[in-house]
C-alpha positions as CSV (number, residue, x, y, z in Angstrom):
1,M,134.3,-171.4,133.5
2,T,137.3,-173.3,135.1
3,E,140.5,-173.9,133.2
4,D,139.6,-177.6,132.7
5,K,136.2,-176.7,131.3
6,A,137.7,-174.1,129.0
7,M,139.5,-176.8,127.1
8,S,138.1,-179.6,125.0
9,E,139.3,-183.2,125.2
10,G,141.4,-182.5,122.1
11,G,143.1,-179.5,123.7
12,R,141.0,-176.8,122.0
13,R,140.5,-173.6,123.9
14,A,137.0,-172.1,124.1
15,L,136.5,-169.3,121.6
16,Y,133.7,-166.9,122.1
17,L,132.3,-164.7,119.3
18,R,131.9,-161.0,119.2
19,P,128.7,-159.7,117.6
20,W,128.5,-160.7,113.9
21,H,126.3,-161.0,110.9
22,A,126.6,-163.5,108.1
23,F,124.8,-163.7,104.7
24,V,125.0,-165.2,101.3
25,Y,124.9,-162.9,98.2
26,D,125.1,-164.2,94.7
27,G,126.5,-167.5,96.0
28,H,129.3,-165.9,98.0
29,E,129.4,-166.1,101.8
30,Y,130.1,-162.9,103.8
31,V,130.7,-162.1,107.5
32,L,130.5,-158.8,109.2
33,N,132.0,-157.9,112.6
34,T,129.2,-155.6,113.6
35,G,131.1,-153.8,116.4
36,R,134.1,-152.9,114.3
37,L,132.5,-152.9,110.8
38,L,135.0,-155.3,109.4
39,T,133.8,-157.5,106.5
40,R,135.2,-160.5,104.6
41,R,134.1,-162.7,101.8
42,V,134.8,-166.1,103.5
43,R,135.3,-169.5,102.1
44,P,132.3,-171.8,101.7
45,G,131.2,-173.4,104.9
46,F,132.7,-170.8,107.3
47,I,129.3,-169.5,108.2
48,A,128.4,-173.0,109.4
49,T,131.5,-173.0,111.6
50,L,130.4,-169.6,113.1
51,E,127.0,-171.0,113.9
52,R,128.5,-174.1,115.6
53,L,130.9,-171.9,117.7
54,A,128.0,-169.6,118.6
55,A,126.2,-172.7,120.1
56,D,129.3,-174.3,121.6
57,P,132.6,-172.3,122.1
58,L,134.5,-175.6,122.1
59,A,133.1,-176.8,118.7
60,P,135.7,-178.2,116.3
61,R,137.3,-175.7,113.9
62,T,140.3,-175.8,111.6
63,D,143.4,-173.6,111.5
64,D,141.9,-171.8,108.5
65,D,138.8,-171.2,110.6
66,E,140.8,-169.6,113.3
67,L,142.7,-167.5,110.8
68,E,139.4,-166.1,109.4
69,L,138.2,-165.4,113.0
70,F,141.5,-163.5,113.7
71,Q,141.2,-161.5,110.5
72,L,137.6,-160.5,111.4
73,E,138.6,-159.8,115.0
74,L,135.6,-162.0,116.1
75,A,137.3,-164.4,118.5
76,S,137.4,-163.7,122.3
77,A,138.8,-165.8,125.1
78,E,136.1,-164.6,127.4
79,P,132.3,-164.7,127.0
80,V,130.9,-161.7,125.1
81,P,127.7,-160.1,126.3
82,V,124.8,-160.8,123.9
83,G,123.7,-157.8,121.8
84,M,125.5,-154.9,120.3
85,D,128.0,-152.5,121.8
86,E,127.0,-150.3,124.8
87,A,125.0,-147.2,124.2
88,P,127.0,-144.0,124.0
89,P,127.0,-141.7,127.0
90,P,124.1,-139.2,127.2
91,R,124.8,-135.9,125.5
92,T,123.8,-132.3,126.3
93,P,121.6,-130.9,123.5
94,P,124.0,-129.2,121.0
95,P,123.3,-125.8,119.4
96,I,120.9,-126.0,116.4
97,T,122.8,-125.0,113.3
98,S,120.4,-125.9,110.5
99,I,116.7,-125.0,110.1
100,N,114.0,-125.5,107.6
101,L,112.0,-122.3,107.5
102,M,108.4,-122.6,106.6
103,V,108.0,-119.3,104.8
104,A,104.8,-120.6,103.2
105,Q,102.4,-123.2,104.5
106,R,100.5,-123.1,101.2
107,C,101.2,-124.8,97.9
108,N,100.3,-124.5,94.2
109,L,100.4,-128.3,93.7
110,R,98.3,-131.1,95.1
111,C,100.7,-134.0,95.4
112,I,98.8,-137.1,96.1
113,Y,101.2,-138.3,98.8
114,C,102.0,-135.0,100.6
115,Y,102.9,-135.6,104.2
116,G,102.2,-131.9,104.8
117,G,98.5,-132.1,104.1
118,G,98.5,-130.1,100.9
119,G,101.5,-128.1,102.1
120,E,99.4,-126.5,104.9
121,Y,100.6,-128.7,107.8
122,G,97.2,-128.5,109.4
123,D,97.2,-124.7,109.5
124,A,97.7,-122.7,106.3
125,G,99.6,-119.4,106.6
126,M,102.5,-117.3,105.4
127,M,105.4,-116.3,107.6
128,S,105.8,-112.6,108.4
129,E,109.1,-110.8,107.9
130,A,109.2,-110.1,111.7
131,T,109.1,-113.8,112.4
132,A,111.7,-114.6,109.8
133,R,114.1,-112.0,111.2
134,R,113.4,-113.2,114.8
135,T,114.3,-116.7,113.6
136,V,117.6,-115.6,112.2
137,D,118.4,-113.7,115.5
138,W,117.5,-116.7,117.6
139,L,119.5,-119.1,115.4
140,I,122.6,-117.0,115.6
141,G,122.2,-116.3,119.3
142,Q,122.0,-119.9,120.4
143,A,124.7,-121.1,118.0
144,G,127.5,-120.6,120.5
145,E,130.9,-121.2,118.9
146,R,129.4,-122.7,115.8
147,T,130.2,-120.4,112.9
148,R,128.6,-122.1,109.9
149,L,124.8,-122.1,109.9
150,S,122.2,-123.0,107.3
151,I,118.7,-122.1,106.3
152,S,116.5,-124.1,103.9
153,F,113.4,-122.3,102.7
154,F,110.6,-124.7,102.8
155,G,106.9,-125.1,102.4
156,G,104.3,-125.7,101.0
157,E,106.0,-123.9,98.1
158,P,108.5,-121.3,99.4
159,L,108.7,-119.4,96.1
160,L,105.1,-118.2,96.9
161,A,107.0,-116.1,99.4
162,L,109.9,-115.1,97.2
163,P,110.1,-111.5,98.5
164,L,110.4,-112.8,102.1
165,V,113.1,-115.3,100.9
166,K,115.1,-112.5,99.4
167,S,114.8,-110.1,102.4
168,T,115.7,-113.0,104.8
169,V,118.9,-113.8,102.9
170,V,120.0,-110.2,103.1
171,Y,119.2,-109.9,106.8
172,A,120.8,-113.2,107.7
173,R,124.1,-112.4,105.9
174,E,124.3,-109.0,107.5
175,A,123.5,-110.4,111.0
176,A,125.9,-113.3,110.6
177,A,128.8,-111.1,109.5
178,A,128.3,-109.0,112.6
179,A,128.4,-112.1,114.8
180,G,131.4,-113.6,113.0
181,K,129.4,-116.4,111.4
182,S,128.2,-117.3,107.9
183,F,125.1,-118.8,106.3
184,G,124.5,-121.4,103.6
185,F,121.1,-121.3,101.9
186,A,118.9,-123.7,100.0
187,V,115.3,-123.7,98.7
188,C,113.1,-126.8,98.5
189,T,110.8,-126.1,95.5
190,N,108.4,-127.8,93.1
191,A,109.9,-125.5,90.4
192,M,106.5,-124.3,89.1
193,L,107.6,-120.7,89.9
194,L,111.2,-121.2,89.0
195,D,111.4,-118.8,86.0
196,D,114.6,-117.4,84.5
197,A,114.7,-114.4,86.9
198,T,114.4,-116.6,90.0
199,I,117.0,-119.1,88.7
200,A,119.3,-116.1,88.2
201,Y,118.6,-114.9,91.7
202,L,119.5,-118.3,93.2
203,K,122.6,-118.6,91.1
204,D,123.8,-115.1,92.0
205,N,123.2,-115.6,95.7
206,D,124.7,-119.1,95.9
207,I,121.4,-120.7,97.0
208,R,121.1,-124.4,96.3
209,A,117.9,-125.9,94.9
210,L,116.3,-129.2,96.0
211,V,113.5,-129.9,93.5
212,G,110.6,-132.4,93.8
213,F,110.7,-134.4,90.5
214,D,108.9,-137.7,90.1
215,G,110.4,-138.8,86.8
216,P,108.6,-139.5,83.5
217,P,105.8,-136.9,82.7
218,E,103.0,-139.5,83.1
219,I,104.2,-140.4,86.6
220,H,105.0,-136.8,87.6
221,D,101.6,-135.6,86.5
222,R,99.8,-138.4,88.2
223,N,101.6,-137.8,91.5
224,R,102.1,-134.0,91.4
225,P,99.1,-132.3,89.7
226,R,98.5,-128.5,89.8
227,A,96.0,-127.2,92.4
228,D,93.4,-127.0,89.6
229,G,94.0,-130.7,88.8
230,G,95.9,-130.1,85.5
231,P,99.3,-131.5,84.6
232,S,102.4,-129.9,86.1
233,S,105.1,-131.5,83.9
234,P,105.0,-129.0,80.9
235,V,106.0,-126.0,83.1
236,F,108.1,-128.1,85.4
237,L,110.3,-129.7,82.8
238,E,110.9,-126.4,81.1
239,H,112.0,-124.8,84.4
240,A,114.0,-127.9,85.5
241,R,116.0,-128.1,82.3
242,R,116.9,-124.4,82.6
243,L,117.9,-124.9,86.2
244,T,120.2,-127.8,85.4
245,E,121.8,-125.7,82.6
246,E,122.4,-122.7,84.9
247,M,123.2,-124.5,88.2
248,P,124.4,-128.0,87.3
249,D,126.3,-128.4,90.6
250,A,123.7,-126.8,92.9
251,A,120.5,-128.4,91.7
252,N,119.4,-131.7,93.3
253,F,116.3,-133.6,92.6
254,R,114.1,-135.9,94.8
255,A,111.4,-138.3,93.7
256,T,108.7,-139.7,95.9
257,I,107.7,-143.2,95.1
258,W,103.9,-143.7,95.3
259,R,103.7,-146.9,93.4
260,S,106.5,-149.4,93.9
261,E,106.5,-150.5,90.2
262,D,107.5,-146.9,89.2
263,L,110.9,-147.1,90.9
264,P,113.0,-148.4,88.0
265,A,111.5,-145.9,85.5
266,V,111.9,-143.0,87.9
267,V,115.5,-143.8,88.7
268,D,116.3,-144.2,85.0
269,Y,114.6,-140.9,84.0
270,L,116.2,-138.8,86.7
271,G,119.6,-140.3,86.2
272,R,119.5,-139.3,82.5
273,F,117.9,-135.9,83.1
274,C,119.9,-134.6,86.1
275,G,123.5,-133.6,86.1
276,G,123.8,-133.6,89.8
277,S,122.6,-135.9,92.6
278,Y,119.1,-137.3,92.8
279,Q,117.2,-139.3,95.4
280,T,114.2,-141.5,95.7
281,A,112.1,-142.0,98.8
282,F,109.0,-144.1,99.4
283,A,105.9,-142.0,100.4
284,A,105.4,-141.5,104.1
285,A,102.1,-141.2,105.9
286,C,100.5,-137.8,106.5
287,L,100.2,-137.2,110.2
288,H,97.5,-134.6,109.6
289,D,95.1,-137.2,108.0
290,G,94.7,-139.7,110.8
291,E,96.3,-141.6,113.6
292,P,100.0,-142.4,113.4
293,G,100.8,-145.9,112.3
294,Q,97.8,-146.0,109.9
295,G,99.7,-145.8,106.7
296,E,97.5,-148.2,104.7
297,G,97.8,-147.9,101.0
298,L,101.4,-146.7,101.0
299,P,104.0,-148.5,99.0
300,S,106.3,-150.9,100.8
301,P,110.0,-150.1,100.9
302,A,110.7,-153.8,100.7
303,D,109.4,-153.7,97.2
304,G,112.6,-151.9,96.3
305,I,114.9,-154.8,97.3
306,G,114.8,-156.6,93.9
307,F,115.7,-153.3,92.1
308,A,118.5,-152.6,94.6
309,R,120.1,-156.0,93.8
310,E,119.7,-155.4,90.0
311,S,121.3,-152.0,90.4
312,I,124.3,-153.4,92.3
313,A,124.8,-156.0,89.5
314,A,124.4,-153.3,86.7
315,F,126.9,-151.0,88.5
316,V,129.6,-153.8,88.7
317,D,129.1,-154.4,85.0
318,A,129.4,-150.7,84.2
319,V,132.6,-150.4,86.2
320,R,134.2,-153.3,84.5
321,R,133.2,-152.0,81.0
322,G,134.6,-148.6,81.9
323,D,131.3,-147.0,81.2
324,E,131.8,-143.7,83.0
325,A,128.4,-142.3,82.1
326,E,126.6,-145.3,83.6
327,V,128.8,-145.4,86.6
328,S,128.1,-141.7,87.2
329,R,124.3,-142.3,86.8
330,Y,124.3,-144.8,89.7
331,A,126.8,-142.9,91.8
332,R,124.7,-139.8,91.7
333,W,121.7,-141.7,93.0
334,L,121.9,-141.0,96.7
335,D,120.1,-144.3,97.6
336,F,122.7,-146.2,95.8
337,G,125.2,-144.1,97.7
338,A,124.3,-146.1,100.8
339,A,125.9,-149.1,99.2
340,L,128.7,-147.2,97.6
341,A,129.7,-145.7,100.9
342,L,130.7,-149.2,102.1
343,L,133.7,-149.1,99.8
344,G,135.3,-146.3,101.8
345,P,136.3,-145.8,105.4
346,Q,133.7,-147.0,107.9
347,R,132.6,-145.7,111.3
348,P,129.4,-146.4,113.3
349,Q,126.8,-143.7,113.0
350,R,125.2,-142.1,116.0
351,A,122.1,-140.6,114.4
352,H,120.2,-141.0,111.2
353,C,120.0,-137.2,110.8
354,G,120.0,-134.1,113.0
355,V,116.3,-134.2,113.9
356,G,115.7,-132.3,117.1
357,S,119.5,-132.1,117.7
358,S,121.4,-129.9,115.3
359,M,118.4,-129.4,113.1
360,A,114.9,-128.0,113.5
361,G,111.8,-127.0,111.5
362,V,110.3,-123.6,112.0
363,G,106.6,-123.1,111.4
364,A,105.1,-120.0,109.8
365,D,104.2,-118.7,113.3
366,G,107.7,-119.3,114.7
367,T,107.0,-122.5,116.5
368,L,110.0,-124.9,116.6
369,Y,109.6,-128.5,115.7
370,A,112.0,-131.5,115.7
371,C,112.1,-131.2,111.9
372,H,110.2,-129.8,109.0
373,R,108.2,-133.0,108.6
374,F,106.7,-132.6,112.1
375,V,105.5,-129.0,111.6
376,G,101.9,-128.8,112.8
377,S,102.3,-131.7,115.2
378,P,101.9,-130.5,118.8
379,E,103.6,-133.6,120.2
380,H,106.9,-132.7,118.4
381,V,107.2,-129.1,119.4
382,I,110.6,-128.2,120.9
383,G,110.1,-124.5,121.6
384,D,109.7,-121.3,119.6
385,V,112.0,-118.7,118.2
386,F,110.7,-116.1,120.7
387,A,111.3,-118.1,124.0
388,G,113.9,-120.6,122.7
389,T,114.1,-124.3,122.8
390,G,112.7,-126.6,125.5
391,D,113.4,-130.3,126.2
392,R,115.1,-132.0,123.3
393,D,116.5,-135.0,125.2
394,R,114.3,-137.6,123.6
395,F,115.7,-136.6,120.2
396,V,119.4,-136.0,121.2
397,N,119.5,-139.2,123.3
398,K,117.2,-141.4,121.3
399,P,116.4,-144.9,122.8
400,T,117.7,-146.6,119.6
401,F,120.8,-147.9,121.4
402,R,118.8,-149.2,124.4
403,T,115.5,-150.6,123.0
404,E,114.5,-153.3,120.5
405,P,114.3,-153.9,117.6
406,C,117.3,-151.6,117.1
407,A,119.5,-152.3,120.2
408,S,120.7,-155.7,119.0
409,C,120.2,-155.2,115.3
410,W,123.4,-155.9,113.2
411,A,122.5,-153.0,110.9
412,R,122.1,-150.3,113.6
413,P,125.6,-148.9,113.2
414,Y,124.7,-147.9,109.6
415,C,121.1,-146.7,109.9
416,V,120.6,-145.9,113.6
417,G,116.9,-146.5,113.5
418,G,115.9,-144.5,110.4
419,C,113.7,-141.5,109.8
420,L,111.6,-140.7,112.9
421,H,108.7,-139.2,110.9
422,Y,108.5,-142.2,108.6
423,N,108.6,-144.5,111.5
424,L,105.8,-142.7,113.3
425,G,103.6,-142.9,110.2
426,A,104.4,-146.6,109.6
427,T,104.4,-148.1,113.1
428,G,102.9,-145.4,115.4
429,D,106.2,-145.0,117.3
430,M,108.9,-142.8,115.9
431,F,111.6,-144.9,117.4
432,T,110.3,-148.2,115.9
433,P,111.1,-148.7,112.2
434,S,108.9,-150.8,110.1
435,D,110.0,-154.3,109.1
436,D,109.8,-153.5,105.4
437,W,111.9,-150.4,105.8
438,C,114.5,-152.4,107.7
439,R,114.6,-155.1,105.0
440,L,115.4,-152.5,102.3
441,V,118.1,-150.9,104.4
442,K,119.7,-154.2,105.1
443,A,119.5,-155.2,101.4
444,W,121.5,-152.0,100.5
445,I,124.1,-152.7,103.3
446,E,124.6,-156.3,102.2
447,G,124.7,-155.2,98.6
448,G,127.4,-152.6,99.4
449,I,129.5,-155.3,101.2
450,H,129.2,-157.5,98.2
451,L,130.1,-154.6,95.9
452,D,133.2,-153.9,98.0
453,H,134.5,-157.5,97.6
454,E,133.2,-158.0,94.0
455,L,135.2,-155.1,92.6
456,T,139.0,-155.4,92.4
457,E,141.3,-152.6,93.3
458,G,141.8,-152.2,89.6
459,D,138.1,-151.8,89.2
460,K,137.9,-149.3,92.0
461,E,140.5,-147.0,90.4
462,L,137.8,-145.5,88.2
463,L,135.8,-144.7,91.4
464,Y,138.8,-143.2,93.1
465,E,139.7,-141.2,90.0
466,H,136.3,-139.5,89.9
467,K,136.2,-139.1,93.7
468,L,133.1,-141.3,93.9
469,V,134.7,-143.3,96.7
470,A,137.3,-142.4,99.3
471,R,140.3,-144.7,99.6
472,R,140.6,-146.5,102.8
473,P,143.6,-145.5,104.9
474,C,146.3,-148.1,105.3
475,P,145.9,-149.7,108.7
476,Y,149.7,-149.5,109.2
477,D,149.9,-145.8,108.3
478,L,150.3,-144.0,111.7
């Protein structure tokens, strides 16, 4: 563009916009600089100004408009390429530092939504002690300079193999000490075998517990019956209460949503039952039951949008009333944490999780998979603990930054494409998230931006005091 064409008849210089996203939430207008993750609650009508400038860089604007553009760092004197920031440079696969160890591909429950096909992952079996020890040796050997490693005992139900869990913990700690490393441990359990002696063992050995818990007994029993078809909640609730009493800071709970209408009741029940964090996730398709992308009958994540908005409003009200118990109940809900995190320092994410990169799943036979959810799927094998890992490039350097719908999506810096296993079950392509999942993620992000601006600094003191949110650093503090 020539100098003459860069100026309007009224002397205005052309202004080009960097990538942005605008939305209205509870009657307020918000704008997000998607490259720098800067947000502002803007005055009414400013979004219309942005839309005019996007169509015509010489469009009329006021001094107040230009001030808003400056504060959002959106204005550029030169044309800005369409789309998001450039993809990061390719990475060499890093050492794997975290594994989910399938000590038992068998289960004592028959959860109606199990993505592992009854906990068998297509091939029922129990891990041998030799394979478990070989896995520890392999993990330490390939870890390089990384000194902190972790093992999560998984299944099926890993407590069906409790003797192997115990012997593996002992062996791993001894081997790690000899190599100048250390291990953290966790067990993912349905709690049916979590008696007092087992809880004491976990507590004495600093092993965290992640427990499947679907909320009110009538929902839990419908979703998670025993293998004989009977209800699991009587035994489960007894064990879960004992666990929270003995390990309040090391017990976390996760509910799977099978019917969308259950979500409010499940969140309420878990928030009042649990002293630690809890999470909800919509059921994913089982890859062992049919072709990927054929997740008919599964609940839609988009059904959670209304409840997300209600939760944001309830949280604001609880903060302003100083209701610490209610504030804590929402803050411990990890899904709500996606919104709460937007009140603290922001930086673009590179990956949704460590799938196939820093994390792997290990089948009962020692086969390595991109993560525990892919166990039993030949297409997602990345090696084995005897010969080591193979090609992991498609997981380490995912196409999320280069292909649609994610490449130009305003929400990509926050979600980075989502869970690959869930994507595969929903769309048939692990790098293509479903529209419904994206809508829920975006609703939480927009809700978090609204929350950040709706709460005053005085309101936020309660969150800072209880370390629920990190204070943003002063931009002038060098």
